[in-house]
Each structure stands twice: as C-alpha cells, then as structure tokens.
C-alpha positions in Angstrom: -31.3 -14.6 -15.7 -32.3 -13.6 -12.2 -33.1 -10.1 -11.2 -30.0 -9.7 -9.0 -27.7 -10.8 -11.8 -29.3 -8.4 -14.2 -29.0 -5.6 -11.7 -25.4 -6.4 -11.1 -24.6 -6.4 -14.8 -26.4 -3.2 -15.3 -24.6 -1.5 -12.4 -21.2 -2.7 -13.7 -22.0 -1.5 -17.3 -23.0 1.9 -15.8 -19.7 2.1 -13.9 -17.8 1.2 -17.0 -19.6 3.8 -19.0 -19.0 6.5 -16.4 -15.3 5.6 -16.3 -15.1 5.7 -20.1 -16.9 9.1 -20.1 -14.5 10.5 -17.4 -11.4 9.3 -19.3 -12.7 10.7 -22.6 -13.4 14.1 -21.0 -9.9 14.0 -19.4 -8.4 13.5 -22.9 -10.3 16.1 -24.9 -10.4 19.0 -22.4 -7.4 21.2 -22.8 -5.5 22.0 -19.7 -2.1 22.9 -18.3 0.8 20.5 -18.9 2.0 18.5 -16.0 4.7 20.4 -14.0 8.2 19.1 -13.5 7.4 17.9 -10.0 4.6 15.8 -11.4 7.0 14.0 -13.8 9.4 13.4 -10.9 6.7 12.0 -8.7 5.4 9.8 -11.6 8.9 8.5 -12.3 9.5 7.7 -8.6 6.1 5.9 -8.3 6.8 3.8 -11.4 10.3 2.8 -10.3 9.1 1.9 -6.8 6.2 -0.1 -8.2 8.6 -2.1 -10.5 10.9 -2.7 -7.6 8.1 -3.9 -5.3 6.7 -6.1 -8.1 10.1 -7.7 -9.0 10.8 -8.2 -5.3 7.5 -10.0 -4.7 8.0 -12.2 -7.8 11.5 -13.1 -6.6 10.1 -14.1 -3.2 7.4 -16.1 -4.9 10.0 -18.1 -6.9 12.3 -18.4 -3.9 9.6 -19.8 -1.7 8.4 -22.2 -4.4 11.9 -23.6 -5.0 12.6 -24.0 -1.3 9.4 -25.9 -0.8 7.7 -23.4 1.5 4.5 -23.6 -0.6 4.0 -27.3 -0.1 1.2 -28.4 2.3 2.3 -29.5 5.7 3.0 -33.2 6.3 3.1 -34.9 9.7 5.6 -37.6 10.5 4.6 -40.5 12.7 7.1 -41.1 15.4 6.7 -44.9 15.9 
C-alpha cells in the first residue's frame, strides 16, 4: 500500500476510536436525566425527519413513474 493510503486508514481508525471513546464516556458517566423540554425537542425532530424522508421518497417514486428521470431525447423535425 502507498503511504497516503496508510495515512488515510490510520486517520480514519483514529477518528473511529475517538468517537467510540467519546460514546463510551457518555454512556458510563452519570449525569442528570434529560429534561421534559429535551424529550419534546427530540420527538419533534424525529417526527419532522420522518416526514421529510417520506416526502423525499414519495417525490423520488413520483418522478420515476412519470419519466422525469429519463435522459433527454431530441426529436428530429424532418
């Protein structure tokens, strides 16, 4: 492997390890429970994310069935 590839893999493994350590620390350190406003914000965020995702998927299927995703074709006017 080249040096650049090895460096990239090393950097990605380091980032993955740091993210894992951060998540582990967040799970084992005791803290205050999430307040009621936090649960409300979390619920609103999840619901809006599902609505946006479902809407985008609906648009994807709609445009595919209507033929909007087909490559353009030019008609010769002879």
